[in-house]
C-alpha positions as CSV (number, residue, x, y, z in Angstrom):
1,X,15.0,-31.1,-35.9
2,X,18.1,-30.3,-36.6
3,X,19.3,-30.0,-39.7
4,X,22.7,-32.8,-38.9
5,X,19.5,-35.2,-38.0
6,X,17.4,-34.4,-40.7
7,X,20.5,-34.7,-43.1
8,X,21.1,-38.3,-41.8
9,X,18.0,-39.1,-41.5
10,X,17.4,-38.3,-45.7
11,X,21.1,-40.4,-45.6
12,X,19.3,-43.3,-43.8
13,X,15.8,-43.3,-46.6
14,X,18.4,-43.0,-49.2
15,X,20.1,-45.7,-48.4
16,X,17.1,-47.9,-47.8
17,X,15.7,-47.0,-51.4
18,X,15.3,-50.2,-53.5
19,X,17.8,-50.3,-56.0
20,X,16.5,-51.4,-59.4
21,X,17.4,-52.2,-63.1
22,X,15.2,-51.3,-65.7
23,X,15.2,-53.2,-69.3
24,X,14.6,-50.9,-72.0
25,X,11.5,-53.1,-72.7
26,X,9.5,-50.9,-69.5
27,X,11.1,-47.5,-71.2
28,X,9.4,-48.4,-74.7
29,X,6.5,-49.7,-72.6
30,X,6.5,-46.4,-70.0
31,X,6.2,-43.7,-74.0
32,X,4.1,-45.2,-75.3
33,X,0.9,-45.1,-72.5
34,X,0.7,-43.2,-69.6
35,X,-2.3,-45.8,-68.4
36,X,0.7,-48.4,-67.2
37,X,2.9,-49.6,-64.8
38,X,5.7,-49.2,-66.3
39,X,4.6,-45.3,-66.7
40,X,4.6,-45.4,-63.2
41,X,7.6,-46.5,-62.9
42,X,9.2,-44.5,-64.4
43,X,6.6,-41.8,-62.4
44,X,8.3,-42.5,-59.3
45,X,12.6,-42.4,-60.2
46,X,12.0,-39.5,-61.2
47,X,10.0,-38.7,-58.1
48,X,13.0,-40.2,-56.5
49,X,11.2,-43.2,-55.1
50,X,14.0,-45.5,-55.5
51,X,17.3,-45.6,-56.6
52,X,17.8,-46.8,-60.8
53,X,20.6,-48.6,-62.0
54,X,22.8,-48.3,-65.1
55,X,25.8,-49.4,-67.3
56,X,26.5,-47.9,-69.6
57,X,26.1,-50.8,-72.3
58,X,22.6,-50.0,-70.9
59,X,21.7,-46.6,-71.3
60,X,23.3,-46.7,-75.7
61,X,21.4,-49.9,-75.6
62,X,18.0,-47.2,-73.8
63,X,19.6,-44.1,-76.9
64,X,19.9,-46.7,-79.6
65,X,16.2,-48.1,-78.9
66,X,14.3,-45.4,-77.8
67,X,15.3,-43.6,-81.5
68,X,14.5,-46.6,-83.7
69,X,12.6,-44.8,-85.7
70,X,8.9,-47.3,-85.0
71,X,9.7,-46.0,-81.4
72,X,9.6,-42.8,-82.6
73,X,7.0,-43.2,-84.2
74,X,4.8,-44.7,-80.9
75,X,6.0,-42.4,-78.8
76,X,6.0,-39.7,-80.5
77,X,9.2,-38.1,-79.2
78,X,11.3,-35.6,-82.8
79,X,14.8,-37.1,-81.9
80,X,15.8,-33.9,-79.9
81,X,12.9,-34.6,-77.5
82,X,14.3,-38.1,-76.5
83,X,18.1,-36.4,-77.0
84,X,16.2,-34.3,-73.6
85,X,14.6,-37.8,-71.8
86,X,17.9,-39.2,-71.8
87,X,19.3,-36.4,-70.4
88,X,17.1,-35.9,-67.8
89,X,17.5,-39.5,-67.3
90,X,21.1,-39.9,-67.0
91,X,20.9,-37.0,-64.0
92,X,18.5,-39.4,-62.0
93,X,20.5,-43.5,-62.9
94,X,23.4,-44.1,-61.2
95,X,25.4,-46.0,-62.8
96,X,27.3,-48.9,-63.3
97,X,30.8,-50.4,-63.7
98,X,30.6,-54.2,-65.0
99,X,33.9,-55.5,-63.0
100,X,32.6,-59.1,-64.3
101,X,30.7,-60.5,-66.9
102,X,29.6,-64.1,-66.9
103,X,28.1,-64.4,-70.3
104,X,26.4,-66.7,-71.2
105,X,23.9,-67.1,-68.6
106,X,20.9,-65.8,-71.3
107,X,19.0,-66.9,-74.3
108,X,18.9,-63.8,-75.7
109,X,22.4,-61.9,-75.9
110,X,20.8,-58.7,-75.9
111,X,20.5,-59.2,-72.9
112,X,23.2,-60.2,-71.4
113,X,23.9,-56.0,-70.3
114,X,20.5,-55.8,-68.2
115,X,20.9,-59.2,-66.2
116,X,24.8,-57.6,-65.4
117,X,23.8,-53.9,-64.8
118,X,22.1,-56.1,-61.8
119,X,24.6,-58.1,-61.2
120,X,27.9,-55.2,-60.4
121,X,25.6,-52.9,-59.2
122,X,23.5,-55.3,-56.4
123,X,19.9,-54.5,-57.3
124,X,17.0,-55.1,-55.0
125,X,15.1,-55.6,-57.9
126,X,15.5,-56.4,-62.0
127,X,12.2,-55.0,-63.4
128,X,10.8,-56.5,-67.1
129,X,8.1,-57.6,-69.4
130,X,10.3,-60.4,-70.1
131,X,10.4,-62.2,-66.2
132,X,10.5,-65.2,-68.4
133,X,13.6,-64.0,-70.1
134,X,16.1,-64.0,-67.2
135,X,13.9,-66.8,-65.0
136,X,16.4,-69.2,-64.5
137,X,19.9,-66.9,-64.9
138,X,19.0,-63.8,-62.4
139,X,18.3,-65.9,-58.9
140,X,21.4,-67.5,-59.3
141,X,22.4,-63.7,-58.1
142,X,20.5,-63.5,-55.9
143,X,17.7,-60.7,-57.7
144,X,14.9,-61.6,-58.4
145,X,12.3,-60.5,-61.3
146,X,9.5,-58.7,-61.1
147,X,6.7,-56.9,-64.0
148,X,6.5,-53.0,-63.0
149,X,3.3,-53.5,-61.2
150,X,4.7,-56.1,-58.7
151,X,7.4,-53.8,-58.5
152,X,5.0,-50.9,-57.6
153,X,3.5,-52.9,-55.6
154,X,7.0,-53.8,-53.1
155,X,8.1,-49.8,-53.8
156,X,5.0,-48.8,-52.3
157,X,5.5,-51.0,-49.3
């Protein structure tokens, strides 16, 4: 197989990859336990099995939450370790510009930035442990909201 054809196949495969927005609770749960579906989602992200979308505001929330003392106590990472993790995460996340906002859509204002990342990034899916928080609004934009285990089943197919 020629190099050009291989590059084209890789491009087409990447283009078909699911585009997902990960709620902050996926990161916190994934760091708390290596046994759960959230850790598996993060592992697939690291392996390049799907594309994760993020806005600046959402990434800053990831940072703020992961650096909270109560979170660091649970996941056991020091601040320099969290900084390294965030740098590695930033390298694999696809940035999304927020061009439009539709606030308010959700009962929890803190969740609005997650929905905005999904809508503006044209996500295929929003992955969260709080499906109920997004259940009314996300479908209006054609975005399914899945728990991590449900998302894993979709990536596997």
